[in-house]
N, CA and C atoms of all chains as a GROMACS GRO file, in nm:
protein
  582
    1MET      N    1   2.122  -1.469  -2.122
    1MET     CA    2   2.184  -1.444  -1.928
    1MET      C    3   2.148  -1.553  -1.858
    2GLU      N    4   2.284  -1.570  -1.759
    2GLU     CA    5   2.268  -1.671  -1.668
    2GLU      C    6   2.332  -1.644  -1.559
    3PHE      N    7   2.186  -1.666  -1.490
    3PHE     CA    8   2.131  -1.607  -1.326
    3PHE      C    9   2.219  -1.722  -1.258
    4ASP      N   10   2.299  -1.674  -1.168
    4ASP     CA   11   2.382  -1.750  -1.065
    4ASP      C   12   2.274  -1.784  -0.928
    5LYS      N   13   2.172  -1.912  -0.938
    5LYS     CA   14   2.098  -1.950  -0.871
    5LYS      C   15   2.141  -1.934  -0.675
    6LEU      N   16   2.292  -1.968  -0.657
    6LEU     CA   17   2.358  -1.972  -0.509
    6LEU      C   18   2.302  -1.784  -0.476
    7VAL      N   19   2.359  -1.735  -0.491
    7VAL     CA   20   2.344  -1.590  -0.578
    7VAL      C   21   2.214  -1.519  -0.525
    8HIS      N   22   2.111  -1.552  -0.656
    8HIS     CA   23   2.022  -1.473  -0.702
    8HIS      C   24   1.933  -1.523  -0.535
    9GLN      N   25   1.918  -1.622  -0.496
    9GLN     CA   26   1.782  -1.622  -0.434
    9GLN      C   27   1.795  -1.526  -0.333
   10PRO      N   28   1.666  -1.502  -0.256
   10PRO     CA   29   1.654  -1.317  -0.211
   10PRO      C   30   1.698  -1.332  -0.110
   11THR      N   31   1.703  -1.429  -0.014
   11THR     CA   32   1.781  -1.428   0.127
   11THR      C   33   1.908  -1.442   0.104
   12ARG      N   34   1.990  -1.521   0.012
   12ARG     CA   35   2.131  -1.531  -0.021
   12ARG      C   36   2.159  -1.403  -0.081
   13LEU      N   37   2.109  -1.321  -0.152
   13LEU     CA   38   2.120  -1.200  -0.203
   13LEU      C   39   2.142  -1.118  -0.085
   14GLN      N   40   2.077  -1.102  -0.051
   14GLN     CA   41   2.117  -1.008   0.119
   14GLN      C   42   2.198  -1.056   0.193
   15LEU      N   43   2.220  -1.180   0.202
   15LEU     CA   44   2.324  -1.212   0.319
   15LEU      C   45   2.470  -1.176   0.237
   16PHE      N   46   2.474  -1.178   0.132
   16PHE     CA   47   2.584  -1.153  -0.002
   16PHE      C   48   2.585  -1.004   0.038
   17ALA      N   49   2.481  -0.907  -0.006
   17ALA     CA   50   2.513  -0.800   0.007
   17ALA      C   51   2.581  -0.696   0.124
   18TYR      N   52   2.476  -0.755   0.244
   18TYR     CA   53   2.572  -0.804   0.410
   18TYR      C   54   2.716  -0.785   0.382
   19LEU      N   55   2.701  -0.893   0.379
   19LEU     CA   56   2.886  -0.937   0.405
   19LEU      C   57   2.964  -0.886   0.340
   20TYR      N   58   2.957  -0.863   0.204
   20TYR     CA   59   3.019  -0.791   0.082
   20TYR      C   60   3.037  -0.625   0.145
   21ARG      N   61   2.954  -0.549   0.190
   21ARG     CA   62   2.942  -0.440   0.241
   21ARG      C   63   2.995  -0.424   0.412
   22HIS      N   64   2.974  -0.510   0.477
   22HIS     CA   65   3.054  -0.447   0.606
   22HIS      C   66   3.160  -0.584   0.631
   23GLY      N   67   3.212  -0.665   0.501
   23GLY     CA   68   3.365  -0.733   0.556
   23GLY      C   69   3.282  -0.859   0.657
   24SER      N   70   3.269  -0.856   0.755
   24SER     CA   71   3.247  -0.978   0.799
   24SER      C   72   3.134  -0.985   0.965
   25ALA      N   73   3.033  -1.045   0.962
   25ALA     CA   74   2.951  -1.047   1.042
   25ALA      C   75   2.933  -1.190   1.150
   26THR      N   76   2.852  -1.144   1.256
   26THR     CA   77   2.867  -1.244   1.339
   26THR      C   78   2.722  -1.363   1.343
   27PHE      N   79   2.680  -1.438   1.339
   27PHE     CA   80   2.581  -1.523   1.314
   27PHE      C   81   2.455  -1.445   1.388
   28SER      N   82   2.434  -1.383   1.561
   28SER     CA   83   2.351  -1.316   1.578
   28SER      C   84   2.353  -1.184   1.495
   29GLU      N   85   2.398  -1.140   1.463
   29GLU     CA   86   2.418  -0.983   1.376
   29GLU      C   87   2.377  -1.009   1.271
   30LEU      N   88   2.313  -1.124   1.193
   30LEU     CA   89   2.270  -1.150   1.073
   30LEU      C   90   2.156  -1.203   1.084
   31ALA      N   91   2.101  -1.258   1.177
   31ALA     CA   92   2.000  -1.325   1.187
   31ALA      C   93   1.912  -1.238   1.233
   32GLU      N   94   1.970  -1.074   1.288
   32GLU     CA   95   1.936  -0.974   1.357
   32GLU      C   96   1.873  -0.863   1.207
   33VAL      N   97   2.002  -0.868   1.166
   33VAL     CA   98   1.983  -0.750   1.064
   33VAL      C   99   1.839  -0.793   0.945
   34LEU      N  100   1.883  -0.883   0.949
   34LEU     CA  101   1.781  -0.961   0.828
   34LEU      C  102   1.681  -1.042   0.868
   35ASP      N  103   1.673  -1.031   1.010
   35ASP     CA  104   1.527  -1.058   1.011
   35ASP      C  105   1.472  -1.226   0.971
   36LEU      N  106   1.609  -1.332   1.004
   36LEU     CA  107   1.557  -1.485   1.004
   36LEU      C  108   1.583  -1.547   1.069
   37THR      N  109   1.528  -1.646   1.127
   37THR     CA  110   1.519  -1.728   1.207
   37THR      C  111   1.654  -1.819   1.215
   38GLU      N  112   1.680  -1.894   1.307
   38GLU     CA  113   1.840  -1.968   1.322
   38GLU      C  114   1.849  -2.055   1.236
   39GLY      N  115   1.737  -2.125   1.234
   39GLY     CA  116   1.702  -2.230   1.149
   39GLY      C  117   1.738  -2.173   0.974
   40ASN      N  118   1.674  -2.120   0.951
   40ASN     CA  119   1.647  -2.032   0.798
   40ASN      C  120   1.777  -1.998   0.758
   41LEU      N  121   1.839  -1.895   0.857
   41LEU     CA  122   1.982  -1.813   0.823
   41LEU      C  123   2.099  -1.960   0.811
   42SER      N  124   2.099  -2.046   0.896
   42SER     CA  125   2.167  -2.107   0.898
   42SER      C  126   2.193  -2.215   0.772
   43ASN      N  127   2.045  -2.251   0.722
   43ASN     CA  128   2.071  -2.355   0.630
   43ASN      C  129   2.109  -2.263   0.472
   44HIS      N  130   2.068  -2.101   0.466
   44HIS     CA  131   2.148  -2.068   0.361
   44HIS      C  132   2.294  -2.040   0.395
   45LEU      N  133   2.357  -2.024   0.539
   45LEU     CA  134   2.512  -2.024   0.533
   45LEU      C  135   2.529  -2.135   0.539
   46GLN      N  136   2.485  -2.244   0.562
   46GLN     CA  137   2.576  -2.361   0.474
   46GLN      C  138   2.576  -2.378   0.323
   47ARG      N  139   2.473  -2.327   0.296
   47ARG     CA  140   2.469  -2.391   0.139
   47ARG      C  141   2.620  -2.297   0.078
   48MET      N  142   2.609  -2.147   0.119
   48MET     CA  143   2.669  -2.060   0.102
   48MET      C  144   2.828  -2.131   0.140
   49GLU      N  145   2.856  -2.196   0.237
   49GLU     CA  146   2.956  -2.215   0.295
   49GLU      C  147   3.036  -2.396   0.199
   50GLU      N  148   2.908  -2.454   0.165
   50GLU     CA  149   2.960  -2.563   0.080
   50GLU      C  150   3.014  -2.517  -0.093
   51ALA      N  151   2.972  -2.392  -0.101
   51ALA     CA  152   2.991  -2.331  -0.224
   51ALA      C  153   3.135  -2.264  -0.242
   52ASP      N  154   3.180  -2.263  -0.090
   52ASP     CA  155   3.322  -2.227  -0.111
   52ASP      C  156   3.271  -2.034  -0.069
   53THR      N  157   3.164  -2.000  -0.078
   53THR     CA  158   3.168  -1.885  -0.078
   53THR      C  159   3.149  -1.770   0.025
   54VAL      N  160   3.159  -1.849   0.163
   54VAL     CA  161   3.164  -1.810   0.262
   54VAL      C  162   3.286  -1.868   0.346
   55ALA      N  163   3.355  -1.786   0.437
   55ALA     CA  164   3.458  -1.865   0.514
   55ALA      C  165   3.362  -1.828   0.692
   56VAL      N  166   3.419  -1.931   0.763
   56VAL     CA  167   3.343  -1.920   0.900
   56VAL      C  168   3.467  -1.963   1.043
   57GLU      N  169   3.449  -1.852   1.108
   57GLU     CA  170   3.548  -1.873   1.232
   57GLU      C  171   3.463  -1.841   1.343
   58LYS      N  172   3.462  -1.981   1.380
   58LYS     CA  173   3.452  -1.998   1.530
   58LYS      C  174   3.518  -1.954   1.676
   59GLU      N  175   3.501  -1.884   1.768
   59GLU     CA  176   3.564  -1.836   1.859
   59GLU      C  177   3.502  -1.860   2.001
   60PHE      N  178   3.581  -1.820   2.119
   60PHE     CA  179   3.507  -1.799   2.222
   60PHE      C  180   3.519  -1.668   2.273
   61VAL      N  181   3.415  -1.589   2.301
   61VAL     CA  182   3.457  -1.473   2.361
   61VAL      C  183   3.368  -1.451   2.505
   62ASP      N  184   3.447  -1.417   2.610
   62ASP     CA  185   3.395  -1.421   2.742
   62ASP      C  186   3.307  -1.544   2.746
   63ARG      N  187   3.415  -1.688   2.715
   63ARG     CA  188   3.323  -1.765   2.765
   63ARG      C  189   3.217  -1.854   2.655
   64LYS      N  190   3.181  -1.731   2.552
   64LYS     CA  191   3.067  -1.761   2.502
   64LYS      C  192   3.094  -1.806   2.332
   65PRO      N  193   3.028  -1.924   2.285
   65PRO     CA  194   3.111  -1.892   2.171
   65PRO      C  195   3.046  -1.814   2.084
   66ARG      N  196   3.155  -1.784   1.985
   66ARG     CA  197   3.085  -1.656   1.889
   66ARG      C  198   3.130  -1.705   1.692
   67THR      N  199   3.036  -1.721   1.618
   67THR     CA  200   3.075  -1.761   1.474
   67THR      C  201   3.045  -1.674   1.425
   68THR      N  202   3.163  -1.593   1.328
   68THR     CA  203   3.158  -1.495   1.275
   68THR      C  204   3.191  -1.555   1.071
   69TYR      N  205   3.099  -1.477   1.039
   69TYR     CA  206   3.132  -1.509   0.862
   69TYR      C  207   3.160  -1.427   0.766
   70GLU      N  208   3.231  -1.430   0.673
   70GLU     CA  209   3.307  -1.362   0.585
   70GLU      C  210   3.328  -1.431   0.436
   71LEU      N  211   3.284  -1.299   0.340
   71LEU     CA  212   3.294  -1.374   0.198
   71LEU      C  213   3.439  -1.451   0.149
   72THR      N  214   3.417  -1.527   0.107
   72THR     CA  215   3.572  -1.578   0.047
   72THR      C  216   3.614  -1.497  -0.059
   73ASP      N  217   3.724  -1.494  -0.153
   73ASP     CA  218   3.777  -1.424  -0.244
   73ASP      C  219   3.626  -1.463  -0.376
   74GLU      N  220   3.637  -1.616  -0.392
   74GLU     CA  221   3.544  -1.628  -0.482
   74GLU      C  222   3.430  -1.642  -0.470
   75GLY      N  223   3.321  -1.630  -0.325
   75GLY     CA  224   3.217  -1.527  -0.309
   75GLY      C  225   3.186  -1.416  -0.332
   76ARG      N  226   3.338  -1.292  -0.306
   76ARG     CA  227   3.286  -1.170  -0.410
   76ARG      C  228   3.275  -1.189  -0.503
   77ASP      N  229   3.367  -1.248  -0.562
   77ASP     CA  230   3.379  -1.229  -0.734
   77ASP      C  231   3.232  -1.306  -0.772
   78SER      N  232   3.161  -1.430  -0.682
   78SER     CA  233   3.080  -1.437  -0.741
   78SER      C  234   2.936  -1.328  -0.701
   79PHE      N  235   2.953  -1.319  -0.617
   79PHE     CA  236   2.868  -1.155  -0.635
   79PHE      C  237   2.841  -1.066  -0.691
   80GLU      N  238   2.992  -1.028  -0.728
   80GLU     CA  239   3.022  -0.935  -0.849
   80GLU      C  240   2.984  -0.949  -0.948
   81ALA      N  241   3.007  -1.108  -0.996
   81ALA     CA  242   2.967  -1.067  -1.148
   81ALA      C  243   2.820  -1.099  -1.135
   82HIS      N  244   2.713  -1.153  -1.079
   82HIS     CA  245   2.594  -1.161  -1.046
   82HIS      C  246   2.533  -1.009  -1.048
   83ILE      N  247   2.589  -0.892  -0.952
   83ILE     CA  248   2.564  -0.755  -0.990
   83ILE      C  249   2.576  -0.738  -1.129
   84GLY      N  250   2.676  -0.760  -1.139
   84GLY     CA  251   2.718  -0.699  -1.280
   84GLY      C  252   2.577  -0.775  -1.408
   85THR      N  253   2.540  -0.873  -1.373
   85THR     CA  254   2.435  -0.940  -1.459
   85THR      C  255   2.326  -0.862  -1.443
   86LEU      N  256   2.257  -0.863  -1.308
   86LEU     CA  257   2.137  -0.766  -1.307
   86LEU      C  258   2.171  -0.643  -1.329
   87GLU      N  259   2.255  -0.558  -1.313
   87GLU     CA  260   2.296  -0.434  -1.414
   87GLU      C  261   2.259  -0.450  -1.549
   88THR      N  262   2.315  -0.550  -1.589
   88THR     CA  263   2.272  -0.552  -1.762
   88THR      C  264   2.183  -0.507  -1.779
   89LEU      N  265   2.062  -0.663  -1.718
   89LEU     CA  266   1.934  -0.625  -1.734
   89LEU      C  267   1.869  -0.501  -1.715
   90ILE      N  268   1.901  -0.464  -1.596
   90ILE     CA  269   1.824  -0.302  -1.552
   90ILE      C  270   1.855  -0.223  -1.665
   91GLU      N  271   1.999  -0.208  -1.701
   91GLU     CA  272   2.029  -0.092  -1.804
   91GLU      C  273   1.988  -0.137  -1.916
   92GLY      N  274   1.993  -0.233  -1.990
   92GLY     CA  275   1.862  -0.314  -2.120
   92GLY      C  276   1.724  -0.255  -2.104
   93LEU      N  277   1.644  -0.231  -2.021
   93LEU     CA  278   1.553  -0.194  -1.994
   93LEU      C  279   1.538  -0.065  -2.058
   94ASP      N  280   1.645   0.047  -2.081
   94ASP     CA  281   1.610   0.199  -2.126
   94ASP      C  282   1.595   0.161  -2.304
   95ASP      N  283   1.698   0.053  -2.308
   95ASP     CA  284   1.680   0.020  -2.498
   95ASP      C  285   1.564  -0.046  -2.578
   96GLY      N  286   1.483   0.037  -2.506
   96GLY     CA  287   1.328  -0.008  -2.569
   96GLY      C  288   1.349   0.018  -2.728
   97GLU      N  289   1.230  -0.043  -2.780
   97GLU     CA  290   1.214  -0.039  -2.948
   97GLU      C  291   1.178   0.094  -2.975
   98MET      N  292   1.418  -0.538   0.327
   98MET     CA  293   1.399  -0.508   0.211
   98MET      C  294   1.314  -0.650   0.159
   99GLU      N  295   1.208  -0.619   0.106
   99GLU     CA  296   1.092  -0.708   0.036
   99GLU      C  297   1.131  -0.783  -0.064
  100PHE      N  298   1.143  -0.912  -0.077
  100PHE     CA  299   1.198  -0.930  -0.238
  100PHE      C  300   1.043  -1.035  -0.300
  101ASP      N  301   1.007  -0.988  -0.423
  101ASP     CA  302   0.852  -1.014  -0.492
  101ASP      C  303   0.904  -1.130  -0.563
  102LYS      N  304   0.892  -1.239  -0.483
  102LYS     CA  305   0.902  -1.369  -0.568
  102LYS      C  306   0.871  -1.406  -0.700
  103LEU      N  307   0.753  -1.350  -0.743
  103LEU     CA  308   0.704  -1.405  -0.838
  103LEU      C  309   0.817  -1.344  -0.926
  104VAL      N  310   0.834  -1.211  -0.955
  104VAL     CA  311   0.911  -1.152  -1.008
  104VAL      C  312   1.086  -1.188  -0.978
  105HIS      N  313   1.124  -1.195  -0.915
  105HIS     CA  314   1.227  -1.206  -0.883
  105HIS      C  315   1.301  -1.344  -0.938
  106GLN      N  316   1.212  -1.464  -0.911
  106GLN     CA  317   1.252  -1.568  -1.001
  106GLN      C  318   1.332  -1.601  -1.135
  107PRO      N  319   1.436  -1.654  -1.123
  107PRO     CA  320   1.537  -1.602  -1.297
  107PRO      C  321   1.471  -1.592  -1.401
  108THR      N  322   1.399  -1.706  -1.400
  108THR     CA  323   1.310  -1.698  -1.571
  108THR      C  324   1.213  -1.592  -1.580
  109ARG      N  325   1.120  -1.581  -1.507
  109ARG     CA  326   1.045  -1.468  -1.440
  109ARG      C  327   1.064  -1.353  -1.428
  110LEU      N  328   1.219  -1.302  -1.443
  110LEU     CA  329   1.238  -1.172  -1.409
  110LEU      C  330   1.289  -1.147  -1.564
  111GLN      N  331   1.376  -1.261  -1.648
  111GLN     CA  332   1.369  -1.210  -1.757
  111GLN      C  333   1.266  -1.200  -1.849
  112LEU      N  334   1.113  -1.233  -1.832
  112LEU     CA  335   1.009  -1.251  -1.921
  112LEU      C  336   0.987  -1.141  -1.854
  113PHE      N  337   0.980  -1.071  -1.771
  113PHE     CA  338   0.892  -0.955  -1.715
  113PHE      C  339   1.028  -0.851  -1.755
  114ALA      N  340   1.141  -0.857  -1.759
  114ALA     CA  341   1.215  -0.746  -1.868
  114ALA      C  342   1.177  -0.761  -2.025
  115TYR      N  343   1.179  -0.895  -2.068
  115TYR     CA  344   1.146  -0.882  -2.215
  115TYR      C  345   0.990  -0.793  -2.225
  116LEU      N  346   0.932  -0.853  -2.165
  116LEU     CA  347   0.784  -0.814  -2.203
  116LEU      C  348   0.777  -0.638  -2.192
  117TYR      N  349   0.833  -0.602  -2.075
  117TYR     CA  350   0.847  -0.484  -2.036
  117TYR      C  351   0.896  -0.386  -2.137
  118ARG      N  352   1.007  -0.430  -2.181
  118ARG     CA  353   1.112  -0.375  -2.316
  118ARG      C  354   1.027  -0.338  -2.435
  119HIS      N  355   0.958  -0.489  -2.445
  119HIS     CA  356   0.951  -0.501  -2.619
  119HIS      C  357   0.775  -0.477  -2.610
  120GLY      N  358   0.698  -0.456  -2.499
  120GLY     CA  359   0.541  -0.472  -2.508
  120GLY      C  360   0.478  -0.564  -2.508
  121SER      N  361   0.494  -0.639  -2.601
  121SER     CA  362   0.429  -0.773  -2.622
  121SER      C  363   0.513  -0.862  -2.710
  122ALA      N  364   0.496  -0.971  -2.702
  122ALA     CA  365   0.530  -1.059  -2.780
  122ALA      C  366   0.497  -1.213  -2.771
  123THR      N  367   0.481  -1.310  -2.890
  123THR     CA  368   0.424  -1.455  -2.878
  123THR      C  369   0.475  -1.480  -2.807
  124PHE      N  370   0.434  -1.618  -2.760
  124PHE     CA  371   0.511  -1.755  -2.726
  124PHE      C  372   0.611  -1.805  -2.778
  125SER      N  373   0.621  -1.819  -2.917
  125SER     CA  374   0.738  -1.890  -2.984
  125SER      C  375   0.865  -1.783  -2.985
  126GLU      N  376   0.838  -1.661  -2.988
  126GLU     CA  377   0.897  -1.566  -2.968
  126GLU      C  378   0.997  -1.559  -2.859
  127LEU      N  379   0.882  -1.595  -2.741
  127LEU     CA  380   0.975  -1.584  -2.591
  127LEU      C  381   1.108  -1.725  -2.566
  128ALA      N  382   0.998  -1.819  -2.623
  128ALA     CA  383   1.062  -1.919  -2.599
  128ALA      C  384   1.207  -1.945  -2.716
  129GLU      N  385   1.203  -1.861  -2.777
  129GLU     CA  386   1.349  -1.872  -2.837
  129GLU      C  387   1.424  -1.785  -2.793
  130VAL      N  388   1.359  -1.619  -2.763
  130VAL     CA  389   1.482  -1.566  -2.738
  130VAL      C  390   1.512  -1.617  -2.579
  131LEU      N  391   1.448  -1.603  -2.512
  131LEU     CA  392   1.491  -1.666  -2.330
  131LEU      C  393   1.572  -1.842  -2.363
  132ASP      N  394   1.552  -1.890  -2.461
  132ASP     CA  395   1.594  -2.084  -2.480
  132ASP      C  396   1.469  -2.131  -2.367
  133LEU      N  397   1.374  -2.127  -2.390
  133LEU     CA  398   1.317  -2.227  -2.308
  133LEU      C  399   1.246  -2.338  -2.383
  134THR      N  400   1.202  -2.426  -2.281
  134THR     CA  401   1.135  -2.544  -2.356
  134THR      C  402   0.970  -2.502  -2.330
  135GLU      N  403   0.877  -2.486  -2.405
  135GLU     CA  404   0.759  -2.472  -2.397
  135GLU      C  405   0.661  -2.469  -2.277
  136GLY      N  406   0.696  -2.636  -2.194
  136GLY     CA  407   0.666  -2.649  -2.108
  136GLY      C  408   0.729  -2.584  -1.983
  137ASN      N  409   0.831  -2.510  -1.953
  137ASN     CA  410   0.883  -2.451  -1.909
  137ASN      C  411   0.793  -2.278  -1.950
  138LEU      N  412   0.855  -2.217  -2.047
  138LEU     CA  413   0.791  -2.122  -2.061
  138LEU      C  414   0.607  -2.100  -1.998
  139SER      N  415   0.526  -2.211  -2.047
  139SER     CA  416   0.416  -2.220  -2.039
  139SER      C  417   0.412  -2.202  -1.884
  140ASN      N  418   0.479  -2.265  -1.772
  140ASN     CA  419   0.424  -2.298  -1.682
  140ASN      C  420   0.437  -2.135  -1.575
  141HIS      N  421   0.564  -2.062  -1.618
  141HIS     CA  422   0.605  -1.918  -1.628
  141HIS      C  423   0.472  -1.835  -1.644
  142LEU      N  424   0.489  -1.866  -1.748
  142LEU     CA  425   0.366  -1.780  -1.797
  142LEU      C  426   0.214  -1.772  -1.736
  143GLN      N  427   0.180  -1.904  -1.696
  143GLN     CA  428   0.074  -1.925  -1.618
  143GLN      C  429   0.076  -1.852  -1.478
  144ARG      N  430   0.161  -1.899  -1.424
  144ARG     CA  431   0.204  -1.837  -1.284
  144ARG      C  432   0.183  -1.698  -1.276
  145MET      N  433   0.235  -1.614  -1.401
  145MET     CA  434   0.221  -1.467  -1.385
  145MET      C  435   0.113  -1.436  -1.445
  146GLU      N  436   0.004  -1.525  -1.551
  146GLU     CA  437  -0.128  -1.495  -1.517
  146GLU      C  438  -0.235  -1.495  -1.434
  147GLU      N  439  -0.188  -1.534  -1.350
  147GLU     CA  440  -0.314  -1.622  -1.237
  147GLU      C  441  -0.231  -1.499  -1.134
  148ALA      N  442  -0.124  -1.452  -1.140
  148ALA     CA  443  -0.091  -1.312  -1.024
  148ALA      C  444  -0.156  -1.170  -1.164
  149ASP      N  445  -0.233  -1.210  -1.262
  149ASP     CA  446  -0.269  -1.072  -1.322
  149ASP      C  447  -0.155  -0.981  -1.392
  150THR      N  448  -0.052  -1.057  -1.416
  150THR     CA  449   0.051  -0.988  -1.406
  150THR      C  450   0.095  -0.927  -1.604
  151VAL      N  451   0.045  -1.082  -1.644
  151VAL     CA  452   0.013  -1.045  -1.755
  151VAL      C  453  -0.113  -1.106  -1.877
  152ALA      N  454  -0.102  -1.059  -1.948
  152ALA     CA  455  -0.257  -1.082  -2.042
  152ALA      C  456  -0.231  -1.156  -2.151
  153VAL      N  457  -0.355  -1.223  -2.226
  153VAL     CA  458  -0.321  -1.342  -2.319
  153VAL      C  459  -0.399  -1.328  -2.421
  154GLU      N  460  -0.381  -1.271  -2.520
  154GLU     CA  461  -0.492  -1.273  -2.660
  154GLU      C  462  -0.400  -1.412  -2.750
  155LYS      N  463  -0.505  -1.479  -2.764
  155LYS     CA  464  -0.500  -1.552  -2.817
  155LYS      C  465  -0.577  -1.544  -3.005
  156GLU      N  466  -0.514  -1.556  -3.118
  156GLU     CA  467  -0.604  -1.539  -3.269
  156GLU      C  468  -0.516  -1.644  -3.334
  157PHE      N  469  -0.606  -1.627  -3.473
  157PHE     CA  470  -0.591  -1.721  -3.587
  157PHE      C  471  -0.513  -1.648  -3.661
  158VAL      N  472  -0.399  -1.649  -3.709
  158VAL     CA  473  -0.293  -1.587  -3.812
  158VAL      C  474  -0.296  -1.692  -3.936
  159ASP      N  475  -0.315  -1.646  -4.039
  159ASP     CA  476  -0.306  -1.775  -4.191
  159ASP      C  477  -0.362  -1.924  -4.109
  160ARG      N  478  -0.446  -1.898  -4.046
  160ARG     CA  479  -0.517  -2.041  -4.002
  160ARG      C  480  -0.419  -2.108  -3.902
  161LYS      N  481  -0.330  -2.019  -3.864
  161LYS     CA  482  -0.263  -2.108  -3.744
  161LYS      C  483  -0.296  -2.008  -3.608
  162PRO      N  484  -0.285  -2.042  -3.507
  162PRO     CA  485  -0.339  -1.975  -3.365
  162PRO      C  486  -0.173  -1.964  -3.326
  163ARG      N  487  -0.215  -1.826  -3.298
  163ARG     CA  488  -0.101  -1.750  -3.233
  163ARG      C  489  -0.128  -1.678  -3.092
  164THR      N  490  -0.021  -1.680  -2.999
  164THR     CA  491  -0.105  -1.620  -2.855
  164THR      C  492   0.050  -1.572  -2.810
  165THR      N  493  -0.044  -1.407  -2.798
  165THR     CA  494   0.039  -1.297  -2.808
  165THR      C  495   0.049  -1.238  -2.638
  166TYR      N  496   0.179  -1.210  -2.559
  166TYR     CA  497   0.172  -1.159  -2.445
  166TYR      C  498   0.206  -1.029  -2.413
  167GLU      N  499   0.134  -0.984  -2.314
  167GLU     CA  500   0.187  -0.812  -2.268
  167GLU      C  501   0.192  -0.832  -2.139
  168LEU      N  502   0.255  -0.769  -2.061
  168LEU     CA  503   0.205  -0.740  -1.910
  168LEU      C  504   0.117  -0.630  -1.913
  169THR      N  505   0.025  -0.622  -1.814
  169THR     CA  506  -0.068  -0.590  -1.740
  169THR      C  507   0.004  -0.478  -1.681
  170ASP      N  508  -0.141  -0.318  -1.660
  170ASP     CA  509  -0.038  -0.242  -1.541
  170ASP      C  510  -0.011  -0.288  -1.421
  171GLU      N  511  -0.071  -0.344  -1.376
  171GLU     CA  512   0.019  -0.425  -1.248
  171GLU      C  513   0.086  -0.518  -1.240
  172GLY      N  514   0.126  -0.594  -1.405
  172GLY     CA  515   0.288  -0.630  -1.436
  172GLY      C  516   0.363  -0.532  -1.426
  173ARG      N  517   0.348  -0.418  -1.485
  173ARG     CA  518   0.442  -0.310  -1.493
  173ARG      C  519   0.488  -0.280  -1.364
  174ASP      N  520   0.384  -0.250  -1.312
  174ASP     CA  521   0.399  -0.180  -1.188
  174ASP      C  522   0.501  -0.284  -1.057
  175SER      N  523   0.444  -0.395  -1.060
  175SER     CA  524   0.508  -0.528  -0.997
  175SER      C  525   0.638  -0.496  -1.050
  176PHE      N  526   0.705  -0.504  -1.188
  176PHE     CA  527   0.824  -0.512  -1.227
  176PHE      C  528   0.898  -0.400  -1.188
  177GLU      N  529   0.838  -0.296  -1.212
  177GLU     CA  530   0.911  -0.157  -1.186
  177GLU      C  531   0.960  -0.144  -1.026
  178ALA      N  532   0.870  -0.191  -0.941
  178ALA     CA  533   0.887  -0.197  -0.761
  178ALA      C  534   1.005  -0.284  -0.759
  179HIS      N  535   1.002  -0.416  -0.810
  179HIS     CA  536   1.057  -0.477  -0.838
  179HIS      C  537   1.250  -0.437  -0.830
  180ILE      N  538   1.232  -0.371  -0.973
  180ILE     CA  539   1.372  -0.303  -1.040
  180ILE      C  540   1.391  -0.211  -0.947
  181GLY      N  541   1.318  -0.161  -0.879
  181GLY     CA  542   1.348  -0.034  -0.770
  181GLY      C  543   1.454  -0.120  -0.626
  182THR      N  544   1.358  -0.225  -0.561
  182THR     CA  545   1.438  -0.281  -0.460
  182THR      C  546   1.596  -0.320  -0.528
  183LEU      N  547   1.585  -0.355  -0.650
  183LEU     CA  548   1.732  -0.418  -0.690
  183LEU      C  549   1.807  -0.318  -0.692
  184GLU      N  550   1.827  -0.213  -0.727
  184GLU     CA  551   1.885  -0.085  -0.761
  184GLU      C  552   1.907  -0.052  -0.626
  185THR      N  553   1.786  -0.009  -0.504
  185THR     CA  554   1.826   0.003  -0.377
  185THR      C  555   1.938  -0.106  -0.319
  186LEU      N  556   1.936  -0.209  -0.339
  186LEU     CA  557   2.065  -0.330  -0.273
  186LEU      C  558   2.182  -0.292  -0.346
  187ILE      N  559   2.164  -0.265  -0.476
  187ILE     CA  560   2.269  -0.238  -0.541
  187ILE      C  561   2.366  -0.102  -0.532
  188GLU      N  562   2.283  -0.001  -0.528
  188GLU     CA  563   2.339   0.125  -0.448
  188GLU      C  564   2.396   0.108  -0.327
  189GLY      N  565   2.303   0.047  -0.261
  189GLY     CA  566   2.376   0.014  -0.128
  189GLY      C  567   2.496  -0.028  -0.076
  190LEU      N  568   2.574  -0.130  -0.179
  190LEU     CA  569   2.716  -0.156  -0.145
  190LEU      C  570   2.794  -0.057  -0.167
  191ASP      N  571   2.778   0.073  -0.209
  191ASP     CA  572   2.850   0.166  -0.211
  191ASP      C  573   2.884   0.253  -0.040
  192ASP      N  574   2.794   0.226   0.017
  192ASP     CA  575   2.813   0.294   0.138
  192ASP      C  576   2.862   0.193   0.262
  193GLY      N  577   2.954   0.166   0.218
  193GLY     CA  578   3.073   0.037   0.312
  193GLY      C  579   3.048   0.163   0.461
  194GLU      N  580   3.087   0.067   0.513
  194GLU     CA  581   3.115   0.142   0.662
  194GLU      C  582   3.235   0.272   0.653
   0.00000   0.00000   0.00000
């Protein structure tokens, strides 16, 4: 059973799940909902961006910068594959000896 | 959502799952089934033992030492709680906006 460490890490697993479910989210929304410091969130999003799993859009709204994140197709695929791995592990628990 | 890092780490998650499913296992069985080096397996089992989640039995069989591992009640509880957390995350994916 192969575990995708990029996706499996607890904070990123929750980021993937949130973006998968909600489509896109701003930096401040993610920080608030997942209760993360800006530095911590920044580090994880950067790892995800470097792995081409998240796309970033920067714009100005009312003259304030706003950064929005969404999963790329590759990000959605990686997340779905990892959820499949976890489901396989969980389902296997019922097949006891 | 709180993640129990002791249980969530990929190698340990598989160790917990194997011991949960099979009741007990020898060191060499775990190394073979999960394809782990002795050093790597040793480190993870020690972390689990220090957290009182795994119990160790050492005995001699045909004059050879044999070490057997099984989850403690606390270990089973921690694993079940963590599986519950993962199931909650997975189930939440269907509740899109």
